ZAKOLMI-828095 format. One record per residue (C-alpha): residue in three letters; residue number from 1; z, x, y. Coordinates in nm, 4 decimals. Layout:
N
  resn  resi        up      east     north
   Ala   NUM         Z         X         Y
...
This chain:
258
  resn  resi        up      east     north
   Unk     1   -0.5433    0.0565    0.8285
   Unk     2   -0.6570   -0.2930    0.7275
   Unk     3   -0.8190   -0.4027    0.4025
   Unk     4   -1.0843   -0.6686    0.4628
   Unk     5   -1.2005   -0.9008    0.1835
   Unk     6   -1.5202   -1.0494    0.3236
   Unk     7   -1.7057   -1.3383    0.1587
   Unk     8   -1.6319   -1.2241   -0.1967
   Unk     9   -1.7899   -1.4152   -0.4827
   Unk    10   -1.7880   -1.3230   -0.8515
   Unk    11   -2.0164   -1.4687   -1.1180
   Unk    12   -2.0481   -1.3625   -1.4786
   Unk    13   -2.2006   -1.4782   -1.8073
   Unk    14   -1.9684   -1.6370   -2.0627
   Unk    15   -1.9940   -1.5830   -2.4401
   Unk    16   -2.2704   -1.8465   -2.4617
   Unk    17   -2.4746   -1.6805   -2.1871
   Unk    18   -2.3922   -1.9500   -1.9333
   Unk    19   -2.3303   -1.8307   -1.5764
   Unk    20   -1.9750   -1.8966   -1.4581
   Unk    21   -1.8463   -1.8649   -1.1020
   Unk    22   -1.4996   -1.7105   -1.1129
   Unk    23   -1.4460   -1.6684   -0.7377
   Unk    24   -1.6209   -1.8088   -0.4345
   Unk    25   -1.5949   -1.7614   -0.0572
   Unk    26   -1.2848   -1.5393   -0.0581
   Unk    27   -1.1947   -1.4170    0.2904
   Unk    28   -0.8675   -1.2592    0.3990
   Unk    29   -0.7227   -0.9380    0.5434
   Unk    30   -0.4328   -0.7223    0.4261
   Unk    31   -0.2737   -0.5748    0.7357
   Unk    32   -0.1052   -0.2346    0.7569
   Unk    33    0.2313   -0.2442    0.5734
   Unk    34    0.1770   -0.6066    0.4682
   Unk    35    0.2856   -0.7428    0.1288
   Unk    36    0.0329   -1.0099    0.0224
   Unk    37    0.0822   -1.2130   -0.2960
   Unk    38   -0.1918   -1.4004   -0.4833
   Unk    39   -0.0718   -1.7065   -0.6731
   Unk    40   -0.2504   -1.9870   -0.8533
   Unk    41   -0.2949   -2.1630   -1.1881
   Unk    42   -0.4233   -1.9915   -1.5017
   Unk    43   -0.7923   -1.9099   -1.4789
   Unk    44   -0.8117   -1.9104   -1.0978
   Unk    45   -0.9376   -1.5514   -1.0806
   Unk    46   -0.6248   -1.3782   -0.9438
   Unk    47   -0.6631   -1.0660   -1.1600
   Unk    48   -1.0400   -1.0643   -1.1123
   Unk    49   -0.9894   -1.0594   -0.7355
   Unk    50   -0.7308   -0.7802   -0.7595
   Unk    51   -0.9718   -0.5755   -0.9732
   Unk    52   -1.2481   -0.6271   -0.7151
   Unk    53   -1.0187   -0.5104   -0.4334
   Unk    54   -0.9257   -0.2100   -0.6493
   Unk    55   -1.2898   -0.1196   -0.7140
   Unk    56   -1.2606   -0.1829   -1.0891
   Unk    57   -1.5077   -0.4723   -1.0640
   Unk    58   -1.7982   -0.5241   -0.8246
   Unk    59   -1.8333   -0.8540   -0.6384
   Unk    60   -2.1532   -1.0508   -0.6984
   Unk    61   -2.1606   -1.1231   -0.3271
   Unk    62   -1.9524   -1.0111   -0.0300
   Unk    63   -1.7610   -0.6872    0.0147
   Unk    64   -1.4219   -0.5192    0.0383
   Unk    65   -1.3784   -0.2505    0.3003
   Unk    66   -1.1035   -0.0463    0.4618
   Unk    67   -1.0818   -0.0408    0.8419
   Unk    68   -0.9212    0.2524    1.0183
   Unk    69   -0.9950    0.5076    0.7484
   Unk    70   -1.2157    0.8129    0.8020
   Unk    71   -1.5723    0.7584    0.6861
   Unk    72   -1.5672    1.0637    0.4596
   Unk    73   -1.2375    0.9633    0.2955
   Unk    74   -1.2178    0.7508   -0.0187
   Unk    75   -0.9269    0.5045   -0.0030
   Unk    76   -0.6359    0.6057   -0.2228
   Unk    77   -0.5354    0.3185   -0.4534
   Unk    78   -0.2258    0.2919   -0.6714
   Unk    79   -0.2424    0.0322   -0.9498
   Unk    80    0.0359   -0.1102   -1.1681
   Unk    81   -0.0780   -0.3386   -1.4507
   Unk    82    0.1025   -0.6046   -1.6546
   Unk    83    0.0620   -0.3875   -1.9632
   Unk    84    0.2726   -0.0787   -1.9053
   Unk    85   -0.0079    0.1765   -1.9132
   Unk    86    0.1895    0.4973   -1.9583
   Unk    87    0.0514    0.7746   -2.1781
   Unk    88    0.2823    0.7658   -2.4836
   Unk    89    0.2367    1.1390   -2.5489
   Unk    90    0.3498    1.2355   -2.1981
   Unk    91    0.7073    1.2385   -2.0673
   Unk    92    0.8153    1.0398   -1.7616
   Unk    93    0.7602    1.3477   -1.5452
   Unk    94    0.4185    1.4186   -1.6986
   Unk    95    0.3121    1.0562   -1.6479
   Unk    96    0.4237    1.0551   -1.2848
   Unk    97    0.2333    1.3746   -1.1980
   Unk    98   -0.0851    1.2716   -1.3824
   Unk    99   -0.2682    1.1521   -1.0698
   Unk   100   -0.1552    1.4622   -0.8797
   Unk   101   -0.2939    1.6871   -1.1551
   Unk   102   -0.6266    1.5076   -1.1304
   Unk   103   -0.6313    1.5770   -0.7557
   Unk   104   -0.5571    1.9472   -0.8040
   Unk   105   -0.2174    1.9383   -0.6329
   Unk   106   -0.0175    2.2600   -0.6812
   Unk   107    0.2551    2.2678   -0.9485
   Unk   108    0.5216    2.3239   -0.6808
   Unk   109    0.4097    2.0205   -0.4815
   Unk   110    0.3832    1.8153   -0.8014
   Unk   111    0.7491    1.8910   -0.8778
   Unk   112    0.8613    1.7959   -0.5259
   Unk   113    0.6628    1.4706   -0.5169
   Unk   114    0.7608    1.3715   -0.8730
   Unk   115    1.1315    1.4305   -0.8036
   Unk   116    1.1116    1.2184   -0.4866
   Unk   117    0.9549    0.9169   -0.6598
   Unk   118    1.1480    0.9471   -0.9863
   Unk   119    1.4652    0.9408   -0.7762
   Unk   120    1.3303    0.6479   -0.5760
   Unk   121    1.2748    0.4297   -0.8852
   Unk   122    1.6116    0.5266   -1.0358
   Unk   123    1.4894    0.7373   -1.3287
   Unk   124    1.6643    1.0638   -1.2470
   Unk   125    1.7826    1.2179   -1.5734
   Unk   126    1.4967    1.0623   -1.7719
   Unk   127    1.2233    1.3063   -1.6643
   Unk   128    1.1873    1.4436   -2.0189
   Unk   129    1.2008    1.1071   -2.1964
   Unk   130    0.8915    0.9607   -2.3637
   Unk   131    0.7887    0.5976   -2.3058
   Unk   132    0.9059    0.4868   -2.6522
   Unk   133    1.2584    0.6022   -2.5576
   Unk   134    1.2702    0.3772   -2.2499
   Unk   135    1.3404    0.0061   -2.2021
   Unk   136    1.0629   -0.2183   -2.0720
   Unk   137    1.2063   -0.2138   -1.7202
   Unk   138    1.2361    0.1647   -1.7221
   Unk   139    0.8769    0.2033   -1.8417
   Unk   140    0.7555   -0.0219   -1.5625
   Unk   141    0.9575    0.1797   -1.3095
   Unk   142    0.7890    0.4958   -1.4394
   Unk   143    0.4529    0.3218   -1.3877
   Unk   144    0.5491    0.2343   -1.0309
   Unk   145    0.6555    0.5956   -0.9649
   Unk   146    0.3179    0.7157   -1.0954
   Unk   147    0.1335    0.4736   -0.8647
   Unk   148    0.3461    0.5786   -0.5649
   Unk   149    0.3166    0.9527   -0.6320
   Unk   150   -0.0461    0.9615   -0.5140
   Unk   151    0.0759    0.8097   -0.1834
   Unk   152   -0.1787    0.5272   -0.1902
   Unk   153   -0.3335    0.3525    0.1071
   Unk   154   -0.2998    0.0293   -0.0932
   Unk   155   -0.0710   -0.0585   -0.3843
   Unk   156   -0.2160   -0.3123   -0.6308
   Unk   157    0.0183   -0.4854   -0.8767
   Unk   158   -0.1069   -0.7250   -1.1448
   Unk   159    0.1842   -0.9322   -1.2791
   Unk   160    0.3867   -0.6135   -1.3342
   Unk   161    0.7085   -0.7894   -1.4393
   Unk   162    0.5761   -1.0837   -1.6415
   Unk   163    0.6522   -0.9228   -1.9813
   Unk   164    1.0161   -0.8534   -1.8891
   Unk   165    1.3132   -1.0776   -1.9652
   Unk   166    1.4424   -1.2927   -1.6789
   Unk   167    1.7381   -1.0716   -1.5857
   Unk   168    1.5350   -0.7491   -1.5890
   Unk   169    1.2610   -0.9202   -1.3908
   Unk   170    1.5060   -1.0242   -1.1181
   Unk   171    1.6446   -0.6705   -1.0973
   Unk   172    1.2918   -0.5238   -1.0819
   Unk   173    1.1968   -0.7591   -0.7980
   Unk   174    1.5022   -0.6408   -0.6026
   Unk   175    1.4168   -0.2767   -0.6747
   Unk   176    1.0555   -0.3280   -0.5710
   Unk   177    1.1650   -0.4627   -0.2331
   Unk   178    1.3983   -0.1642   -0.1887
   Unk   179    1.1082    0.0698   -0.2696
   Unk   180    0.8741   -0.1202   -0.0366
   Unk   181    1.1342   -0.0942    0.2401
   Unk   182    1.1248    0.2851    0.2026
   Unk   183    0.7468    0.3246    0.1712
   Unk   184    0.6092    0.0270    0.3727
   Unk   185    0.2935    0.0359    0.1632
   Unk   186    0.0221   -0.2241    0.2105
   Unk   187    0.0467   -0.4204   -0.1155
   Unk   188   -0.1589   -0.6816   -0.3013
   Unk   189    0.0470   -0.8450   -0.5774
   Unk   190   -0.0640   -1.0970   -0.8397
   Unk   191    0.1815   -1.3407   -1.0005
   Unk   192    0.1901   -1.6874   -1.1525
   Unk   193    0.5610   -1.7157   -1.0688
   Unk   194    0.6101   -1.9139   -0.7468
   Unk   195    0.9680   -1.8007   -0.6831
   Unk   196    0.8581   -1.4389   -0.7226
   Unk   197    0.5795   -1.4958   -0.4697
   Unk   198    0.8193   -1.6425   -0.2105
   Unk   199    1.0769   -1.3691   -0.2739
   Unk   200    0.8355   -1.0793   -0.2234
   Unk   201    0.5588   -1.1870    0.0128
   Unk   202    0.4854   -1.1641    0.3809
   Unk   203    0.1985   -1.4024    0.3058
   Unk   204    0.1166   -1.6016   -0.0073
   Unk   205   -0.2503   -1.6745   -0.0763
   Unk   206   -0.2831   -1.9827   -0.2969
   Unk   207   -0.5998   -1.9973   -0.5085
   Unk   208   -0.7505   -2.3079   -0.6653
   Unk   209   -0.8618   -2.3104   -1.0272
   Unk   210   -1.2140   -2.2173   -1.1205
   Unk   211   -1.4066   -2.1386   -0.9247
   Unk   212   -1.1168   -1.9657   -0.7508
   Unk   213   -1.1151   -2.0192   -0.3779
   Unk   214   -0.8451   -2.0019   -0.1134
   Unk   215   -0.6578   -2.3305   -0.0883
   Unk   216   -0.4004   -2.2142    0.1635
   Unk   217   -0.2463   -1.9029    0.3179
   Unk   218    0.1275   -1.9416    0.3733
   Unk   219    0.3278   -1.7122    0.6004
   Unk   220    0.6793   -1.6623    0.4632
   Unk   221    0.8918   -1.6652    0.7769
   Unk   222    1.2149   -1.5219    0.6357
   Unk   223    1.3763   -1.1770    0.6490
   Unk   224    1.2105   -0.9405    0.4003
   Unk   225    1.5401   -0.8397    0.2397
   Unk   226    1.8039   -1.0905    0.1250
   Unk   227    1.5931   -1.4029    0.0796
   Unk   228    1.7917   -1.4861   -0.2337
   Unk   229    2.1091   -1.5319   -0.0281
   Unk   230    2.2616   -1.8777   -0.0002
   Unk   231    2.1834   -1.9084    0.3716
   Unk   232    1.8087   -1.9043    0.2952
   Unk   233    1.8216   -2.1243   -0.0173
   Unk   234    1.6930   -2.4424    0.1482
   Unk   235    1.4099   -2.2624    0.3302
   Unk   236    1.3211   -2.0676    0.0126
   Unk   237    1.3027   -2.3885   -0.1914
   Unk   238    1.0856   -2.5561    0.0722
   Unk   239    0.8304   -2.2730    0.0536
   Unk   240    0.8361   -2.2809   -0.3270
   Unk   241    0.7836   -2.6583   -0.3295
   Unk   242    0.4988   -2.6313   -0.0761
   Unk   243    0.3183   -2.3834   -0.3038
   Unk   244    0.3902   -2.5892   -0.6162
   Unk   245    0.2445   -2.9040   -0.4578
   Unk   246   -0.0726   -2.7051   -0.3775
   Unk   247   -0.1249   -2.5889   -0.7366
   Unk   248    0.0416   -2.8670   -0.9375
   Unk   249   -0.2724   -3.0670   -1.0132
   Unk   250   -0.4758   -2.7558   -1.0941
   Unk   251   -0.2001   -2.6252   -1.3218
   Unk   252   -0.1914   -2.9565   -1.5114
   Unk   253   -0.5708   -2.9470   -1.5552
   Unk   254   -0.5550   -2.5856   -1.6768
   Unk   255   -0.2906   -2.6899   -1.9324
   Unk   256   -0.5195   -2.9644   -2.0688
   Unk   257   -0.7926   -2.7096   -2.1240
   Unk   258   -0.5511   -2.4833   -2.3100
């Protein structure tokens, strides 16, 4: 299955009623089992584009469609947001099975699926814990388990680790790659962190600032696992610098605007 983003443009009215173009002429494809990362300066429309791909926003022009999926089937999408959107009144287990309940999955199957993904994200033993009893990293892992439990055709992640401290963020990136290695899910990931983009991506799509358009698509030609090892340090830094040079001017302009 491929996800095709075809000629997407997004315009909206600002608070003064003036029409603003957030995205223009966006064209790319997410291949089966591919991990694609969107990166760019503040205000380039990364999250807007992710929300359009996820069906949460409609494009003003263009379309997003799934190739290789039965016509009568609605694509299954798992979404993990920056804000850890767990239900505070539900336990880890109850949060993870929420999407399965909505789909009418049997209680027995819910238990089997929930156990599989709770184990996968390393939360075994915390099934009965409530979100307020968990650390930030554990809450985000519960959110990932909930997104995975519906066995999505596409996993969408909008800066999922940006609120975490640096050490937890590094650990979560490593865990995400381990999870991806087990599931091989097609993934669209938004970040403003260049090192994170290089560490996770098969391809990095660099967006310009408003209106957001594709500046470059960079294939990360390194092994998927172990890119943080010393033997890849020089190559890793070269990719990071290439991306930084593409967005440096735009990032400086965004900073001036505040």
